[in-house]
GUKE-304564 format. One record per residue (C-alpha): z, y, x; residue in three letters. Coordinates in nm, 2 decimals, always signed. Example, Ala and Ser with C-alpha at 12.3 -4.5 7.8 and 13.67 -1.06 7.14 Angstrom:
% GUKE-304564
<zati><w>+0.78</w><v>-0.45</v><u>+1.23</u><r>ALA</r></zati>
<zati><w>+0.71</w><v>-0.11</v><u>+1.37</u><r>SER</r></zati>
***
This chain:
% GUKE-304564
<zati><w>-1.30</w><v>-1.61</v><u>+0.44</u><r>MET</r></zati>
<zati><w>-1.44</w><v>-1.29</v><u>+0.62</u><r>ASN</r></zati>
<zati><w>-1.41</w><v>-1.29</v><u>+0.97</u><r>GLN</r></zati>
<zati><w>-1.60</w><v>-1.12</v><u>+1.25</u><r>ARG</r></zati>
<zati><w>-1.69</w><v>-1.19</v><u>+1.58</u><r>ALA</r></zati>
<zati><w>-1.62</w><v>-0.89</v><u>+1.82</u><r>THR</r></zati>
<zati><w>-1.59</w><v>-0.99</v><u>+2.19</u><r>ALA</r></zati>
<zati><w>-1.89</w><v>-0.78</v><u>+2.29</u><r>ASN</r></zati>
<zati><w>-1.87</w><v>-0.51</v><u>+1.96</u><r>ALA</r></zati>
<zati><w>-1.82</w><v>-0.18</v><u>+2.06</u><r>PRO</r></zati>
<zati><w>-1.47</w><v>-0.02</v><u>+1.96</u><r>VAL</r></zati>
<zati><w>-1.44</w><v>+0.29</v><u>+1.74</u><r>ASP</r></zati>
<zati><w>-1.30</w><v>+0.57</v><u>+1.98</u><r>PRO</r></zati>
<zati><w>-1.05</w><v>+0.64</v><u>+1.66</u><r>SER</r></zati>
<zati><w>-0.90</w><v>+0.34</v><u>+1.66</u><r>HIS</r></zati>
<zati><w>-0.76</w><v>+0.08</v><u>+1.95</u><r>GLU</r></zati>
<zati><w>-0.76</w><v>-0.27</v><u>+1.94</u><r>THR</r></zati>
<zati><w>-0.42</w><v>-0.45</v><u>+1.98</u><r>HIS</r></zati>
<zati><w>-0.37</w><v>-0.58</v><u>+2.30</u><r>PRO</r></zati>
<zati><w>-0.13</w><v>-0.87</v><u>+2.20</u><r>GLU</r></zati>
<zati><w>-0.50</w><v>-0.97</v><u>+2.06</u><r>TRP</r></zati>
<zati><w>-0.73</w><v>-0.90</v><u>+2.39</u><r>GLU</r></zati>
<zati><w>-0.67</w><v>-1.24</v><u>+2.55</u><r>ASP</r></zati>
<zati><w>-0.82</w><v>-1.44</v><u>+2.25</u><r>GLY</r></zati>
<zati><w>-0.57</w><v>-1.56</v><u>+2.09</u><r>ARG</r></zati>
<zati><w>-0.63</w><v>-1.44</v><u>+1.75</u><r>SER</r></zati>
<zati><w>-0.85</w><v>-1.58</v><u>+1.50</u><r>SER</r></zati>
<zati><w>-1.13</w><v>-1.38</v><u>+1.63</u><r>GLY</r></zati>
<zati><w>-1.06</w><v>-1.07</v><u>+1.39</u><r>SER</r></zati>
<zati><w>-1.04</w><v>-0.72</v><u>+1.53</u><r>ARG</r></zati>
<zati><w>-0.71</w><v>-0.56</v><u>+1.47</u><r>ILE</r></zati>
<zati><w>-0.71</w><v>-0.19</v><u>+1.44</u><r>LYS</r></zati>
<zati><w>-0.44</w><v>+0.07</v><u>+1.50</u><r>VAL</r></zati>
<zati><w>-0.46</w><v>+0.43</v><u>+1.39</u><r>HIS</r></zati>
<zati><w>-0.27</w><v>+0.63</v><u>+1.68</u><r>ARG</r></zati>
<zati><w>+0.04</w><v>+0.76</v><u>+1.59</u><r>ARG</r></zati>
<zati><w>+0.13</w><v>+1.09</v><u>+1.77</u><r>GLU</r></zati>
<zati><w>+0.48</w><v>+1.06</v><u>+1.95</u><r>GLU</r></zati>
<zati><w>+0.75</w><v>+1.22</v><u>+1.81</u><r>GLN</r></zati>
<zati><w>+0.89</w><v>+1.52</v><u>+1.98</u><r>ALA</r></zati>
<zati><w>+1.29</w><v>+1.46</v><u>+2.11</u><r>PRO</r></zati>
<zati><w>+1.55</w><v>+1.61</v><u>+1.83</u><r>LEU</r></zati>
<zati><w>+1.80</w><v>+1.88</v><u>+1.91</u><r>THR</r></zati>
<zati><w>+2.17</w><v>+1.84</v><u>+1.87</u><r>THR</r></zati>
<zati><w>+2.14</w><v>+2.04</v><u>+1.55</u><r>ARG</r></zati>
<zati><w>+1.89</w><v>+1.85</v><u>+1.38</u><r>GLN</r></zati>
<zati><w>+2.05</w><v>+1.52</v><u>+1.42</u><r>VAL</r></zati>
<zati><w>+2.37</w><v>+1.68</v><u>+1.31</u><r>ALA</r></zati>
<zati><w>+2.16</w><v>+1.72</v><u>+0.98</u><r>GLU</r></zati>
<zati><w>+2.02</w><v>+1.37</v><u>+0.97</u><r>LEU</r></zati>
<zati><w>+2.39</w><v>+1.24</v><u>+0.96</u><r>LEU</r></zati>
<zati><w>+2.52</w><v>+1.52</v><u>+0.74</u><r>GLY</r></zati>
<zati><w>+2.80</w><v>+1.60</v><u>+1.00</u><r>CYS</r></zati>
<zati><w>+2.85</w><v>+1.88</v><u>+1.25</u><r>GLY</r></zati>
<zati><w>+2.73</w><v>+1.96</v><u>+1.59</u><r>VAL</r></zati>
<zati><w>+3.06</w><v>+1.89</v><u>+1.75</u><r>LYS</r></zati>
<zati><w>+3.05</w><v>+1.56</v><u>+1.63</u><r>THR</r></zati>
<zati><w>+2.74</w><v>+1.45</v><u>+1.77</u><r>VAL</r></zati>
<zati><w>+2.89</w><v>+1.59</v><u>+2.12</u><r>HIS</r></zati>
<zati><w>+3.16</w><v>+1.38</v><u>+2.08</u><r>ASN</r></zati>
<zati><w>+2.95</w><v>+1.07</v><u>+2.00</u><r>TRP</r></zati>
<zati><w>+2.74</w><v>+1.15</v><u>+2.33</u><r>VAL</r></zati>
<zati><w>+3.11</w><v>+1.23</v><u>+2.52</u><r>ALA</r></zati>
<zati><w>+3.20</w><v>+0.85</v><u>+2.40</u><r>ASP</r></zati>
<zati><w>+2.86</w><v>+0.73</v><u>+2.50</u><r>GLY</r></zati>
<zati><w>+2.79</w><v>+0.60</v><u>+2.14</u><r>ARG</r></zati>
<zati><w>+2.43</w><v>+0.78</v><u>+2.11</u><r>ILE</r></zati>
<zati><w>+2.18</w><v>+0.78</v><u>+2.41</u><r>PRO</r></zati>
<zati><w>+2.09</w><v>+1.14</v><u>+2.50</u><r>HIS</r></zati>
<zati><w>+1.90</w><v>+1.30</v><u>+2.78</u><r>PHE</r></zati>
<zati><w>+1.92</w><v>+1.69</v><u>+2.90</u><r>ARG</r></zati>
<zati><w>+1.65</w><v>+1.92</v><u>+2.92</u><r>THR</r></zati>
<zati><w>+1.64</w><v>+2.12</v><u>+3.26</u><r>PRO</r></zati>
<zati><w>+1.83</w><v>+2.37</v><u>+3.08</u><r>GLY</r></zati>
<zati><w>+2.09</w><v>+2.14</v><u>+3.05</u><r>ARG</r></zati>
<zati><w>+2.03</w><v>+2.12</v><u>+2.66</u><r>HIS</r></zati>
<zati><w>+2.08</w><v>+1.79</v><u>+2.45</u><r>LEU</r></zati>
<zati><w>+1.79</w><v>+1.61</v><u>+2.33</u><r>ARG</r></zati>
<zati><w>+1.76</w><v>+1.29</v><u>+2.16</u><r>PHE</r></zati>
<zati><w>+1.48</w><v>+1.05</v><u>+2.10</u><r>ARG</r></zati>
<zati><w>+1.37</w><v>+0.94</v><u>+1.75</u><r>ALA</r></zati>
<zati><w>+1.40</w><v>+0.59</v><u>+1.81</u><r>GLU</r></zati>
<zati><w>+1.77</w><v>+0.61</v><u>+1.98</u><r>ASP</r></zati>
<zati><w>+1.86</w><v>+0.82</v><u>+1.64</u><r>VAL</r></zati>
<zati><w>+1.75</w><v>+0.55</v><u>+1.45</u><r>ALA</r></zati>
<zati><w>+1.89</w><v>+0.28</v><u>+1.59</u><r>GLU</r></zati>
<zati><w>+2.20</w><v>+0.46</v><u>+1.60</u><r>PHE</r></zati>
<zati><w>+2.21</w><v>+0.53</v><u>+1.23</u><r>MET</r></zati>
<zati><w>+2.10</w><v>+0.17</v><u>+1.17</u><r>ARG</r></zati>
<zati><w>+2.43</w><v>+0.06</v><u>+1.36</u><r>ARG</r></zati>
<zati><w>+2.66</w><v>+0.30</v><u>+1.21</u><r>SER</r></zati>
<zati><w>+2.53</w><v>+0.21</v><u>+0.82</u><r>GLY</r></zati>
<zati><w>+2.32</w><v>+0.54</v><u>+0.77</u><r>PHE</r></zati>
<zati><w>+2.05</w><v>+0.51</v><u>+0.56</u><r>PRO</r></zati>
<zati><w>+1.73</w><v>+0.56</v><u>+0.82</u><r>VAL</r></zati>
<zati><w>+1.45</w><v>+0.81</v><u>+0.69</u><r>PRO</r></zati>
<zati><w>+1.11</w><v>+0.68</v><u>+0.72</u><r>ASP</r></zati>
<zati><w>+1.00</w><v>+0.96</v><u>+0.91</u><r>GLU</r></zati>
<zati><w>+1.24</w><v>+0.88</v><u>+1.18</u><r>LEU</r></zati>
<zati><w>+1.22</w><v>+0.49</v><u>+1.18</u><r>SER</r></zati>
<zati><w>+0.87</w><v>+0.48</v><u>+1.35</u><r>CYS</r></zati>
<zati><w>+0.80</w><v>+0.19</v><u>+1.10</u><r>ARG</r></zati>
<zati><w>+0.43</w><v>+0.07</v><u>+1.03</u><r>CYS</r></zati>
<zati><w>+0.33</w><v>+0.31</v><u>+0.70</u><r>PRO</r></zati>
<zati><w>+0.06</w><v>+0.05</v><u>+0.61</u><r>LEU</r></zati>
<zati><w>-0.08</w><v>-0.27</v><u>+0.71</u><r>LEU</r></zati>
<zati><w>-0.40</w><v>-0.33</v><u>+0.53</u><r>LEU</r></zati>
<zati><w>-0.62</w><v>-0.64</v><u>+0.51</u><r>VAL</r></zati>
<zati><w>-0.98</w><v>-0.56</v><u>+0.42</u><r>ALA</r></zati>
<zati><w>-1.30</w><v>-0.57</v><u>+0.59</u><r>ALA</r></zati>
<zati><w>-1.34</w><v>-0.34</v><u>+0.86</u><r>ASP</r></zati>
<zati><w>-1.63</w><v>-0.16</v><u>+0.68</u><r>ALA</r></zati>
<zati><w>-1.40</w><v>-0.08</v><u>+0.41</u><r>GLN</r></zati>
<zati><w>-1.13</w><v>+0.01</v><u>+0.60</u><r>ALA</r></zati>
<zati><w>-1.28</w><v>+0.28</v><u>+0.78</u><r>ALA</r></zati>
<zati><w>-1.39</w><v>+0.48</v><u>+0.44</u><r>LEU</r></zati>
<zati><w>-1.00</w><v>+0.52</v><u>+0.36</u><r>LEU</r></zati>
<zati><w>-0.90</w><v>+0.76</v><u>+0.58</u><r>GLY</r></zati>
<zati><w>-0.59</w><v>+0.57</v><u>+0.68</u><r>LEU</r></zati>
<zati><w>-0.25</w><v>+0.73</v><u>+0.78</u><r>PRO</r></zati>
<zati><w>-0.14</w><v>+0.75</v><u>+1.14</u><r>ARG</r></zati>
<zati><w>+0.05</w><v>+0.45</v><u>+1.23</u><r>GLY</r></zati>
<zati><w>-0.15</w><v>+0.21</v><u>+1.01</u><r>ALA</r></zati>
<zati><w>-0.28</w><v>-0.09</v><u>+1.10</u><r>ILE</r></zati>
<zati><w>-0.59</w><v>-0.25</v><u>+0.96</u><r>SER</r></zati>
<zati><w>-0.71</w><v>-0.60</v><u>+1.03</u><r>LEU</r></zati>
<zati><w>-0.93</w><v>-0.88</v><u>+0.83</u><r>GLU</r></zati>
<zati><w>-0.74</w><v>-1.19</v><u>+0.87</u><r>ASN</r></zati>
<zati><w>-0.42</w><v>-1.24</v><u>+0.67</u><r>PRO</r></zati>
<zati><w>-0.31</w><v>-1.48</v><u>+0.92</u><r>LEU</r></zati>
<zati><w>-0.28</w><v>-1.20</v><u>+1.15</u><r>ASP</r></zati>
<zati><w>-0.07</w><v>-0.99</v><u>+0.94</u><r>ALA</r></zati>
<zati><w>+0.18</w><v>-1.26</v><u>+0.89</u><r>LEU</r></zati>
<zati><w>+0.22</w><v>-1.31</v><u>+1.24</u><r>VAL</r></zati>
<zati><w>+0.24</w><v>-0.88</v><u>+1.31</u><r>MET</r></zati>
<zati><w>+0.50</w><v>-0.82</v><u>+1.02</u><r>CYS</r></zati>
<zati><w>+0.84</w><v>-0.91</v><u>+1.21</u><r>PRO</r></zati>
<zati><w>+0.75</w><v>-0.68</v><u>+1.48</u><r>SER</r></zati>
<zati><w>+0.59</w><v>-0.41</v><u>+1.30</u><r>HIS</r></zati>
<zati><w>+0.78</w><v>-0.44</v><u>+0.96</u><r>ARG</r></zati>
<zati><w>+0.54</w><v>-0.23</v><u>+0.73</u><r>PRO</r></zati>
<zati><w>+0.66</w><v>-0.04</v><u>+0.47</u><r>LEU</r></zati>
<zati><w>+0.39</w><v>-0.17</v><u>+0.26</u><r>MET</r></zati>
<zati><w>+0.11</w><v>-0.44</v><u>+0.26</u><r>VAL</r></zati>
<zati><w>-0.22</w><v>-0.37</v><u>+0.08</u><r>VAL</r></zati>
<zati><w>-0.42</w><v>-0.69</v><u>+0.06</u><r>VAL</r></zati>
<zati><w>-0.76</w><v>-0.69</v><u>-0.08</u><r>VAL</r></zati>
<zati><w>-0.88</w><v>-1.02</v><u>-0.29</u><r>ALA</r></zati>
<zati><w>-1.23</w><v>-1.09</v><u>-0.08</u><r>GLN</r></zati>
<zati><w>-0.99</w><v>-1.15</v><u>+0.24</u><r>GLN</r></zati>
<zati><w>-0.78</w><v>-1.38</v><u>+0.06</u><r>MET</r></zati>
<zati><w>-0.97</w><v>-1.68</v><u>+0.00</u><r>GLN</r></zati>
<zati><w>-0.79</w><v>-2.01</v><u>+0.08</u><r>GLY</r></zati>
<zati><w>-0.44</w><v>-1.80</v><u>+0.12</u><r>VAL</r></zati>
<zati><w>-0.13</w><v>-1.97</v><u>-0.06</u><r>ASP</r></zati>
<zati><w>-0.05</w><v>-1.64</v><u>-0.21</u><r>LEU</r></zati>
<zati><w>+0.31</w><v>-1.72</v><u>-0.33</u><r>LYS</r></zati>
<zati><w>+0.39</w><v>-1.80</v><u>+0.07</u><r>ALA</r></zati>
<zati><w>+0.19</w><v>-1.51</v><u>+0.18</u><r>PHE</r></zati>
<zati><w>+0.42</w><v>-1.28</v><u>-0.02</u><r>ARG</r></zati>
<zati><w>+0.76</w><v>-1.46</v><u>+0.07</u><r>ALA</r></zati>
<zati><w>+0.66</w><v>-1.45</v><u>+0.42</u><r>ALA</r></zati>
<zati><w>+0.60</w><v>-1.10</v><u>+0.40</u><r>ILE</r></zati>
<zati><w>+0.93</w><v>-1.03</v><u>+0.21</u><r>GLU</r></zati>
<zati><w>+1.13</w><v>-1.25</v><u>+0.47</u><r>ARG</r></zati>
<zati><w>+1.01</w><v>-1.03</v><u>+0.75</u><r>ALA</r></zati>
<zati><w>+1.08</w><v>-0.69</v><u>+0.57</u><r>CYS</r></zati>
<zati><w>+1.27</w><v>-0.68</v><u>+0.27</u><r>GLU</r></zati>
<zati><w>+1.17</w><v>-0.38</v><u>+0.12</u><r>ASP</r></zati>
<zati><w>+0.81</w><v>-0.40</v><u>+0.18</u><r>CYS</r></zati>
<zati><w>+0.54</w><v>-0.32</v><u>-0.11</u><r>ARG</r></zati>
<zati><w>+0.28</w><v>-0.60</v><u>-0.15</u><r>VAL</r></zati>
<zati><w>-0.02</w><v>-0.49</v><u>-0.33</u><r>VAL</r></zati>
<zati><w>-0.31</w><v>-0.70</v><u>-0.45</u><r>TRP</r></zati>
<zati><w>-0.64</w><v>-0.52</v><u>-0.49</u><r>VAL</r></zati>
<zati><w>-0.89</w><v>-0.65</v><u>-0.74</u><r>GLY</r></zati>
<zati><w>-0.83</w><v>-0.91</v><u>-1.02</u><r>GLU</r></zati>
<zati><w>-0.53</w><v>-1.10</v><u>-0.97</u><r>PRO</r></zati>
<zati><w>-0.55</w><v>-1.45</v><u>-0.97</u><r>PRO</r></zati>
<zati><w>-0.26</w><v>-1.66</v><u>-1.16</u><r>SER</r></zati>
<zati><w>-0.10</w><v>-1.73</v><u>-0.86</u><r>ASP</r></zati>
<zati><w>-0.06</w><v>-1.35</v><u>-0.75</u><r>ALA</r></zati>
<zati><w>+0.27</w><v>-1.33</v><u>-0.93</u><r>GLN</r></zati>
<zati><w>+0.50</w><v>-1.06</v><u>-0.74</u><r>GLY</r></zati>
<zati><w>+0.21</w><v>-0.84</v><u>-0.63</u><r>TYR</r></zati>
<zati><w>+0.15</w><v>-0.53</v><u>-0.74</u><r>GLU</r></zati>
<zati><w>-0.20</w><v>-0.47</v><u>-0.85</u><r>THR</r></zati>
<zati><w>-0.44</w><v>-0.22</v><u>-0.79</u><r>LEU</r></zati>
<zati><w>-0.80</w><v>-0.23</v><u>-0.97</u><r>GLU</r></zati>
<zati><w>-0.98</w><v>-0.02</v><u>-0.70</u><r>LEU</r></zati>
<zati><w>-0.90</w><v>+0.10</v><u>-0.34</u><r>LEU</r></zati>
<zati><w>-1.04</w><v>+0.45</v><u>-0.25</u><r>ASP</r></zati>
<zati><w>-0.89</w><v>+0.71</v><u>-0.05</u><r>PRO</r></zati>
<zati><w>-0.76</w><v>+0.86</v><u>-0.38</u><r>GLY</r></zati>
<zati><w>-0.55</w><v>+0.56</v><u>-0.50</u><r>SER</r></zati>
<zati><w>-0.42</w><v>+0.49</v><u>-0.13</u><r>LEU</r></zati>
<zati><w>-0.29</w><v>+0.82</v><u>-0.13</u><r>ALA</r></zati>
<zati><w>-0.12</w><v>+0.76</v><u>-0.45</u><r>ALA</r></zati>
<zati><w>+0.01</w><v>+0.43</v><u>-0.36</u><r>LEU</r></zati>
<zati><w>+0.13</w><v>+0.59</v><u>-0.02</u><r>LEU</r></zati>
<zati><w>+0.34</w><v>+0.86</v><u>-0.22</u><r>ARG</r></zati>
<zati><w>+0.59</w><v>+0.56</v><u>-0.28</u><r>VAL</r></zati>
<zati><w>+0.62</w><v>+0.39</v><u>+0.03</u><r>ARG</r></zati>
<zati><w>+0.92</w><v>+0.19</v><u>-0.04</u><r>ARG</r></zati>
<zati><w>+1.01</w><v>-0.01</v><u>-0.34</u><r>ARG</r></zati>
<zati><w>+1.34</w><v>+0.20</v><u>-0.35</u><r>ASP</r></zati>
<zati><w>+1.25</w><v>+0.55</v><u>-0.21</u><r>ARG</r></zati>
<zati><w>+1.01</w><v>+0.80</v><u>-0.41</u><r>PRO</r></zati>
<zati><w>+0.87</w><v>+1.04</v><u>-0.19</u><r>ILE</r></zati>
<zati><w>+0.92</w><v>+1.35</v><u>-0.33</u><r>PRO</r></zati>
***
């Protein structure tokens, strides 16, 4: 398996090393998180449009303490995206991908290859597939893409099952010639910026992006 010692390696300023791995508990591979810009607070009208209800209904939920909020200096209501997403989950509303703050892509590939792909904001790239299994439950990626060269010696059936337990709507994509035990993986012959963009056009198995 391709791993690289990075203790003294310079860090690319366009990435950040995930703090969970700075104390040496990882397998030695560097994990790169492509920074996601903080989402602006939502207005009452924006929340109402997301939920398909009237502004008055949102005000009633605020008065009942059902949805976290804060007020601007001008006393206007504002809502954090993650609070609205959690309210929608609790109330049975489908949460839009752009509001869910989920990782759009977890890529298992060599650093040199990942650097050429133009990964989206919030994506995570790493070299060790075992690190991917550790990160899936907390980051709940919409898609996991694995490059064949990084998967040597990995039980592919168990790997895919572990990802689907962590996030059942996650797509798992195999790049390269698929071995016989890669059943259940979507397959992609070649990973480049164009093919990755096409993959990201359908981020969930049940939700095409128009």
